C-alpha positions in Angstrom: -0.2 18.6 5.1 1.8 21.9 4.2 2.0 22.7 0.5 4.8 25.3 -0.7 3.9 26.9 -4.0 6.9 28.5 -5.8 6.8 30.8 -9.1 9.3 29.8 -11.1 11.5 33.0 -12.2 11.7 33.9 -15.8 15.2 35.8 -14.7 18.6 34.3 -14.4 19.1 32.1 -11.2 21.5 33.2 -8.8 21.7 33.9 -5.2 19.8 37.3 -5.3 17.1 36.1 -7.5 13.7 36.5 -5.7 11.1 33.4 -5.6 7.6 34.4 -5.1 6.3 31.8 -3.1 2.9 30.9 -1.1 3.2 28.4 1.8 -0.3 26.6 3.0 -0.9 24.3 5.9 -4.1 22.6 4.6 -4.0 23.7 0.7 -7.1 25.8 0.9 -5.9 28.9 2.8 -2.6 31.3 2.6 -0.8 30.6 5.5 2.4 33.0 4.3 3.4 35.1 1.5 6.8 36.5 0.5 9.1 37.0 -2.2 12.7 35.7 -1.0 16.1 34.3 -2.3 16.2 30.7 -2.7 18.3 30.1 0.6 15.1 31.9 2.5 12.5 29.6 1.6 10.7 27.8 3.8 12.2 24.6 4.8 9.4 23.4 6.4 6.9 21.3 3.8 5.0 18.3 3.0 4.5 19.0 -0.6 6.3 21.6 -3.3 4.6 23.0 -6.2 6.4 24.6 -9.0 4.0 27.4 -10.5 5.1 28.1 -14.4 4.4 32.1 -15.2 2.1 32.8 -18.0 4.4 34.6 -19.6 6.7 31.2 -20.1 3.8 29.3 -21.7 2.3 29.3 -25.2 -0.9 27.3 -25.6 -2.1 25.5 -28.8 -5.3 24.0 -29.4 -4.8 20.6 -31.6 -6.6 17.7 -32.8 -5.2 14.4 -31.9 -5.4 11.3 -34.7 -7.3 8.3 -33.7 -4.7 5.7 -31.7 -2.4 8.5 -30.7 -3.4 8.4 -26.9 -1.7 5.4 -24.9 -4.2 3.6 -22.9 -2.0 3.9 -19.5 0.0 7.0 -18.5 3.1 4.3 -18.1 5.0 3.3 -20.8 8.2 4.8 -22.3 7.3 3.7 -25.9 4.0 5.0 -26.1 4.7 8.2 -24.5 7.7 8.8 -27.1 5.4 8.0 -29.7 2.8 10.6 -28.7 5.5 13.3 -28.1 6.6 12.6 -31.7 2.9 13.2 -32.9 2.6 16.3 -30.9 6.0 17.8 -32.5 4.5 16.8 -35.7 1.2 18.9 -35.2 2.4 21.4 -33.6 5.4 21.9 -36.1 3.7 25.1 -37.5 2.1 26.6 -34.8 5.6 26.7 -32.5 7.8 29.7 -33.4 10.9 27.6 -32.0 12.0 23.8 -32.6 9.5 21.6 -31.0 12.5 19.1 -30.3 13.9 22.1 -27.8 10.3 22.7 -26.1 8.9 20.8 -23.1 5.2 19.7 -24.0 2.4 18.8 -22.1 -1.0 17.9 -22.5 -4.2 18.6 -20.6 -5.7 16.2 -18.4 -8.3 13.4 -19.8 -6.9 14.3 -23.2 -9.2 12.5 -26.1 -8.9 12.2 -29.8 -12.9 12.6 -30.6 -12.1 16.6 -29.4 -9.4 19.2 -29.9 -7.0 19.2 -26.7 -5.0 21.9 -25.3 -1.0 21.6 -25.4 1.2 24.1 -23.4 4.7 24.6 -24.4 7.6 25.9 -22.8 11.4 26.2 -22.9 12.5 22.8 -21.8 16.3 24.0 -21.0 14.9 26.5 -18.5 12.3 25.0 -16.9 14.7 21.6 -16.3 17.7 24.0 -14.9 14.8 25.8 -12.5 13.6 22.4 -10.7 17.3 21.3 -10.8 17.9 24.5 -8.8 15.1 24.1 -6.4 16.0 20.2 -5.9 19.7 21.0 -4.5 18.4 23.7 -2.6 16.2 21.0 -0.8 12.8 21.8 -2.2 11.9 18.9 -4.7 9.1 19.4 -6.9 6.5 17.1 -7.2 4.1 19.0 -9.2 4.3 21.6 -12.1 1.6 23.5 -12.9 0.7 26.7 -15.0 -0.3 30.1 -13.8 -3.5 30.3 -16.0 -5.2 27.5 -18.0 -7.7 27.4 -20.1 -10.3 25.9 -18.4 -9.6 28.4 -15.4 -10.4 31.1 -18.0 -13.6 29.7 -19.6 -16.1 32.3 -17.7 -13.5 34.8 -16.3 -10.7 37.5 -17.4 -8.1 37.8 -14.9 -6.0 41.3 -14.4 -2.8 41.1 -12.7 0.4 42.9 -12.7 1.2 46.4 -11.3 -0.7 49.6 -11.8 1.5 51.1 -14.4 1.9 47.7 -16.2 -1.1 45.5 -16.1 -1.8 42.6 -17.6 -5.0 40.5 -18.6 -5.3 36.7 -19.2 -8.4 35.8 -21.1 -9.8 33.1 -23.8 -11.3 33.8 -27.0 -13.3 31.5 -28.9 -12.2 31.8 -32.9 -14.6 30.5 -35.2 -13.5 29.7 -38.5 -9.7 30.4 -37.8 -9.1 27.0 -37.6 -9.2 26.4 -33.9 -12.1 26.5 -31.4 -10.3 29.0 -29.1 -7.2 30.9 -28.2 -5.7 32.1 -24.6 -3.7 35.4 -24.4 -2.0 36.8 -21.7 -0.8 40.4 -22.6 -0.5 43.7 -21.5 -4.3 45.3 -20.7 -4.8 47.4 -23.5 -8.1 48.5 -25.4 -6.7 46.8 -28.7 -6.3 43.6 -26.0 -9.8 43.9 -25.0 -11.1 44.2 -28.8 -9.2 41.0 -29.4 -10.5 38.9 -26.4 -14.2 40.2 -26.6 -14.3 40.3 -30.1 -14.6 42.4 -33.3 -17.2 45.3 -33.0 -17.9 44.6 -29.2 -15.5 47.3 -28.0 -14.9 50.2 -30.2 -11.8 52.6 -29.7 -13.6 54.4 -27.2 -14.8 52.0 -24.3 -18.7 51.8 -24.2 -20.5 53.4 -21.3 -22.5 50.1 -20.8 -20.4 47.0 -21.7 -22.4 44.2 -22.8 -23.9 41.9 -20.2 -22.3 38.7 -21.6 -18.9 39.9 -21.1 -17.2 37.2 -18.9 -16.5 38.3 -15.0 -13.4 40.1 -14.6 -11.1 39.1 -11.5 -8.4 41.6 -10.5 -5.6 41.9 -8.1 -5.8 45.0 -5.9 -3.2 46.8 -7.5 -4.5 46.9 -10.9 -8.4 46.7 -10.0 -8.9 50.5 -10.5 -7.2 50.1 -13.9 -9.5 47.4 -15.1 -12.5 49.1 -13.9 -12.0 51.5 -16.0 -11.2 50.0 -19.1 -13.6 47.3 -18.6 -16.2 50.3 -17.1 -17.9 47.5 -14.6 -17.1 46.5 -10.9 -14.5 43.8 -10.9 -14.1 40.8 -8.4 -11.0 41.3 -6.0 -8.5 38.3 -5.8 -5.1 38.9 -3.6 -2.3 37.7 -5.4 -1.3 34.8 -2.9 -5.0 33.6 -3.3 -4.7 33.4 -7.2 -1.6 31.1 -6.9 -3.2 29.2 -4.1 -5.9 28.1 -6.7 -3.6 27.7 -9.7 -1.7 25.2 -7.8 -5.2 23.2 -7.0 -5.3 22.9 -11.1 -5.6 19.2 -12.2 -2.8 20.1 -14.4 0.6 18.8 -14.1 3.4 19.8 -16.6 5.6 17.0 -15.5 5.4 14.6 -18.5 7.1 13.0 -21.3 10.6 13.5 -20.5 10.0 14.9 -17.3 7.9 11.9 -15.8 10.6 10.1 -14.6 12.2 12.7 -13.2 8.8 13.8 -11.2 8.8 10.3 -10.2 12.1 10.6 -9.0 11.0 13.9 -7.1 8.5 11.8 -5.5 10.6 9.1 -4.3 13.3 12.0 -2.8 9.9 13.9 -1.5 9.2 10.7 0.6 12.6 10.5 1.8 12.5 14.0 2.9 9.3 13.6 4.6 10.6 10.8 6.6 13.8 13.0 7.4 11.0 15.8 8.5 9.0 13.2 10.7 12.7 12.1 12.6 13.6 16.0 13.0 10.9 18.6 12.7 9.6 19.9 16.2 6.0 19.4 15.5 6.5 15.6 15.2 7.8 15.1 18.4 4.5 13.8 19.8 4.2 11.7 17.0 7.5 10.3 17.1 7.1 9.5 20.9 3.5 7.9 20.5 5.4 5.8 17.3 8.2 4.6 19.8 5.7 4.1 22.7 3.6 2.0 20.4 6.7 0.0 19.5 7.9 -0.3 22.6 4.3 -2.1 24.1 4.1 -4.6 21.3 8.0 -5.6 22.1 6.9 -6.1 25.5 3.9 -7.9 24.8 5.1 -10.2 22.3 8.0 -11.0 25.0 5.7 -11.4 27.7 3.6 -14.2 25.5 7.0 -15.8 24.4 7.4 -16.4 27.9 4.2 -17.4 28.7 4.4 -19.8 26.1 7.9 -21.0 26.8 6.8 -21.4 30.7 4.1 -23.5 29.4 6.0 -25.8 27.3 8.7 -26.7 30.1 5.7 -27.5 32.2 4.7 -30.3 29.8 8.0 -31.4 29.6 8.5 -31.7 33.3 5.6 -33.5 33.4 6.8 -36.1 30.8 9.7 -36.2 32.2 8.0 -37.1 35.7 6.1 -39.8 34.1 9.0 -41.3 32.4 11.0 -41.4 36.0 8.0 -42.4 37.8 7.1 -45.3 35.0 10.8 -46.6 34.8 12.9 -45.7 37.9 16.1 -47.4 36.5 16.1 -44.8 33.6 19.2 -42.7 35.1 19.1 -39.4 32.4 16.3 -38.0 30.7 17.1 -37.2 27.1 14.3 -37.6 25.3 11.4 -38.5 27.2 9.1 -39.7 24.6 11.7 -41.9 22.8 13.1 -43.4 26.0 9.8 -44.4 27.1 9.1 -45.9 23.8 12.2 -48.1 24.1 11.6 -49.3 27.6 7.9 -50.5 26.8 9.5 -52.1 24.0 11.9 -54.0 26.2 9.1 -54.7 28.6 7.0 -56.0 25.9 10.0 -58.2 24.7 10.7 -59.6 28.3 6.7 -60.4 28.7 6.6 -62.2 25.3 4.1 -59.7 23.8 4.7 -58.4 20.5 5.6 -54.7 19.7 6.2 -52.3 17.1 9.6 -53.0 16.8 9.9 -56.7 16.6 10.8 -58.5 13.4 7.5 -60.3 13.3 5.7 -56.8 13.5 7.5 -55.2 11.1 7.1 -58.1 8.5 3.5 -58.5 8.8 3.4 -54.8 8.1 5.6 -55.1 5.1 4.0 -58.3 3.9 0.1 -56.3 4.2 1.7 -53.6 1.5 4.1 -55.5 -0.6 2.9 -57.5 -3.5 1.7 -60.8 -3.6 4.2 -62.0 -6.0 7.0 -60.5 -3.7 9.2 -63.3 -1.9 12.2 -62.2 0.0 15.5 -64.5 -0.3 17.2 -63.1 2.9 16.2 -61.8 5.8 18.2 -59.7 8.6 17.2 -58.4 11.6 19.3 -55.9 14.1 18.9 -53.5 16.5 15.0 -53.3 15.6 16.1 -52.8 11.9 15.2 -55.2 9.2 16.8 -55.9 5.9 15.0 -57.9 3.0 17.0 -59.1 0.2 14.6 -59.9 -2.6 13.5 -58.8 -6.2 12.6 -55.2 -6.7 9.2 -53.7 -6.6 7.6 -51.5 -9.3 5.3 -49.1 -7.2 8.1 -48.3 -4.5 6.6 -44.8 -3.7 3.4 -46.4 -2.7 4.9 -49.0 -0.5 7.0 -46.4 1.3 3.8 -44.2 2.0 1.9 -46.9 3.4 4.9 -48.4 5.7 4.9 -44.6 6.9 1.6 -44.6 7.3 1.9 -47.4 9.8 4.8 -46.0 11.9 7.8 -47.5 9.8 10.7 -45.9 7.9 11.1 -47.5 4.7 13.5 -47.5 1.8 14.8 -49.5 -1.1 18.5 -49.7 -2.0 19.3 -51.7 -5.0 17.4 -55.4 -4.3 17.3 -54.7 -0.4 14.6 -53.2 1.7 15.7 -51.1 4.9 12.7 -51.3 7.5 12.8 -49.4 10.9 10.1 -48.4 13.5 9.6 -44.5 13.6 7.9 -43.2 10.9 5.6 -40.4 11.3 2.1 -41.5 10.1 
């Protein structure tokens, strides 16, 4: 699956704005990396991940009250309640109005321990996502450039040689929070804050403490990082770092953006079908799918034709039996019914009782009718028996028993209408 990772620009979005992006065909390796205008972003992709720059996010660690987390991710009322709770606990930590900020809770949050909350400008984020969607790049996930979990054991140095930045995590005992995340310019003062007072004096020590976290730096700022940290750094390419960020379990599409994310996923599914129908690299799959459908249609039609032929053969055999047994029948319309009529006629001509005779129908009715039932009038015409007499209480039971005997029966007022032909 091809993944397109787009870093959301911090500047105003227009036709000349450059979008830093990474393309990966397997989600593990970088296939392409460039900074291009919106119109030149790769059009062929299966998944679009929006990456929020570290400068656009602020991180806050809070303790949620018991019962504030919904049991399930769904439910608008539960999410609205949680959003209100977050606004309340973050009111003193945010510089801007919490109602104007987009908030996102860490994955697998719990009320038993402090949790991380990411905050950014809601208007900026929504506008950037809409611009991408209008250009055909429907975002399915929103991830931060750095997360507290990713910075547990490392410090990351990024930027340019003349303006390096460092991202790190510092534990803050006794300051009302367990830890804090910092993304700022790489200076001695920044390192002092990250590593703790007294660890890094004004003059950088020649032998830094071994308990310092691993320092990861991009090639452009590796020399600066080694000079300030006085230790070797682990190199990482800018594109690889963005790809690692996209693999984070975080998804900032929460609360008011949750429905937008769902709509984007549906749009992504529709876009995937469109790409499947048009993209050149899906041509073999399309041919295979069409071939499979044609093979199934041909097979079903062949099976239906064979079954139809077998049914016609059986019908011809029944017609042949009727015409051989009763040559006087001029036209065969319904062979079983005509056969039954001819057999009944033979039985009447020979004096043998048949299922359609009045005596047979009366005997069947007498066997299932109440013992006290006594008809006051009997009429038999064209294999149809009418009985007039008192009503029968268990009419449904009598009808069911007559049906089992091959008779159709119905009670109409004080009359019973019984004919042969029921399906037992």
